PyMOL Python script that loads the backbone (N, CA, C, O; Angstrom):
from pymol import cmd

cmd.read_pdbstr("""\
ATOM      1  N   MET A   1      95.706 -87.838 -17.386  1.00  0.00           N
ATOM      2  CA  MET A   1      96.251 -88.393 -18.609  1.00  0.00           C
ATOM      3  C   MET A   1      95.133 -88.530 -19.685  1.00  0.00           C
ATOM      4  O   MET A   1      94.454 -89.557 -19.716  1.00  0.00           O
ATOM      5  N   ARG A   2      94.947 -87.601 -20.494  1.00  0.00           N
ATOM      6  CA  ARG A   2      93.879 -87.756 -21.562  1.00  0.00           C
ATOM      7  C   ARG A   2      94.447 -87.750 -22.919  1.00  0.00           C
ATOM      8  O   ARG A   2      95.428 -87.043 -23.150  1.00  0.00           O
ATOM      9  N   LEU A   3      93.916 -88.476 -23.837  1.00  0.00           N
ATOM     10  CA  LEU A   3      94.431 -88.563 -25.233  1.00  0.00           C
ATOM     11  C   LEU A   3      94.363 -87.192 -26.000  1.00  0.00           C
ATOM     12  O   LEU A   3      94.258 -86.144 -25.362  1.00  0.00           O
ATOM     13  N   SER A   4      94.413 -87.202 -27.180  1.00  0.00           N
ATOM     14  CA  SER A   4      94.334 -85.926 -28.005  1.00  0.00           C
ATOM     15  C   SER A   4      92.916 -85.480 -28.004  1.00  0.00           C
ATOM     16  O   SER A   4      92.542 -84.737 -28.911  1.00  0.00           O
ATOM     17  N   GLY A   5      92.065 -85.873 -27.047  1.00  0.00           N
ATOM     18  CA  GLY A   5      90.690 -85.467 -27.074  1.00  0.00           C
ATOM     19  C   GLY A   5      89.930 -86.231 -28.127  1.00  0.00           C
ATOM     20  O   GLY A   5      88.963 -85.729 -28.699  1.00  0.00           O
ATOM     21  N   TYR A   6      90.387 -87.490 -28.391  1.00  0.00           N
ATOM     22  CA  TYR A   6      89.670 -88.249 -29.399  1.00  0.00           C
ATOM     23  C   TYR A   6      88.757 -89.324 -28.719  1.00  0.00           C
ATOM     24  O   TYR A   6      87.687 -89.683 -29.210  1.00  0.00           O
ATOM     25  N   GLY A   7      89.235 -89.772 -27.629  1.00  0.00           N
ATOM     26  CA  GLY A   7      88.422 -90.840 -26.914  1.00  0.00           C
ATOM     27  C   GLY A   7      87.338 -90.118 -26.063  1.00  0.00           C
ATOM     28  O   GLY A   7      86.235 -90.628 -25.869  1.00  0.00           O
ATOM     29  N   MET A   8      87.677 -88.991 -25.599  1.00  0.00           N
ATOM     30  CA  MET A   8      86.743 -88.269 -24.708  1.00  0.00           C
ATOM     31  C   MET A   8      85.408 -88.182 -25.348  1.00  0.00           C
ATOM     32  O   MET A   8      84.394 -88.331 -24.666  1.00  0.00           O
ATOM     33  N   ARG A   9      85.355 -87.951 -26.616  1.00  0.00           N
ATOM     34  CA  ARG A   9      84.007 -87.794 -27.401  1.00  0.00           C
ATOM     35  C   ARG A   9      83.406 -89.086 -27.627  1.00  0.00           C
ATOM     36  O   ARG A   9      82.183 -89.195 -27.717  1.00  0.00           O
ATOM     37  N   ARG A  10      84.246 -90.150 -27.732  1.00  0.00           N
ATOM     38  CA  ARG A  10      83.607 -91.493 -28.010  1.00  0.00           C
ATOM     39  C   ARG A  10      83.153 -92.128 -26.717  1.00  0.00           C
ATOM     40  O   ARG A  10      81.981 -92.496 -26.633  1.00  0.00           O
ATOM     41  N   GLN A  11      83.954 -92.282 -25.735  1.00  0.00           N
ATOM     42  CA  GLN A  11      83.491 -92.846 -24.462  1.00  0.00           C
ATOM     43  C   GLN A  11      83.586 -91.888 -23.305  1.00  0.00           C
ATOM     44  O   GLN A  11      84.170 -92.186 -22.263  1.00  0.00           O
ATOM     45  N   ASN A  12      82.998 -90.728 -23.514  1.00  0.00           N
ATOM     46  CA  ASN A  12      82.972 -89.722 -22.415  1.00  0.00           C
ATOM     47  C   ASN A  12      82.311 -90.262 -21.156  1.00  0.00           C
ATOM     48  O   ASN A  12      82.374 -89.622 -20.106  1.00  0.00           O
ATOM     49  N   LYS A  13      81.693 -91.400 -21.237  1.00  0.00           N
ATOM     50  CA  LYS A  13      81.007 -91.957 -20.009  1.00  0.00           C
ATOM     51  C   LYS A  13      82.068 -92.680 -19.197  1.00  0.00           C
ATOM     52  O   LYS A  13      81.942 -92.652 -17.973  1.00  0.00           O
ATOM     53  N   ARG A  14      83.028 -93.280 -19.694  1.00  0.00           N
ATOM     54  CA  ARG A  14      84.099 -93.991 -18.939  1.00  0.00           C
ATOM     55  C   ARG A  14      85.442 -93.315 -19.040  1.00  0.00           C
ATOM     56  O   ARG A  14      86.451 -93.926 -18.688  1.00  0.00           O
ATOM     57  N   ARG A  15      85.504 -92.114 -19.493  1.00  0.00           N
ATOM     58  CA  ARG A  15      86.863 -91.425 -19.559  1.00  0.00           C
ATOM     59  C   ARG A  15      87.766 -92.184 -20.368  1.00  0.00           C
ATOM     60  O   ARG A  15      88.901 -92.347 -19.918  1.00  0.00           O
ATOM     61  N   VAL A  16      87.464 -92.697 -21.518  1.00  0.00           N
ATOM     62  CA  VAL A  16      88.342 -93.495 -22.384  1.00  0.00           C
ATOM     63  C   VAL A  16      89.640 -93.887 -21.740  1.00  0.00           C
ATOM     64  O   VAL A  16      90.363 -92.988 -21.312  1.00  0.00           O
ATOM     65  N   ALA A  17      89.986 -95.081 -21.636  1.00  0.00           N
ATOM     66  CA  ALA A  17      91.231 -95.438 -20.966  1.00  0.00           C
ATOM     67  C   ALA A  17      92.226 -95.981 -22.001  1.00  0.00           C
ATOM     68  O   ALA A  17      92.940 -96.947 -21.733  1.00  0.00           O
ATOM     69  N   THR A  18      92.269 -95.353 -23.186  1.00  0.00           N
ATOM     70  CA  THR A  18      93.263 -95.816 -24.266  1.00  0.00           C
ATOM     71  C   THR A  18      94.560 -95.305 -24.014  1.00  0.00           C
ATOM     72  O   THR A  18      95.489 -95.572 -24.777  1.00  0.00           O
TER      73      THR A  18
END
""", "prot")
cmd.dss("prot")
cmd.show_as("cartoon", "prot")
cmd.util.cbc("prot")
cmd.orient("prot")
């Protein structure tokens, strides 16, 4: 489950959990 690839660039360390 990944967002539109917007959080992956911001918190790529914790796999954005938004």
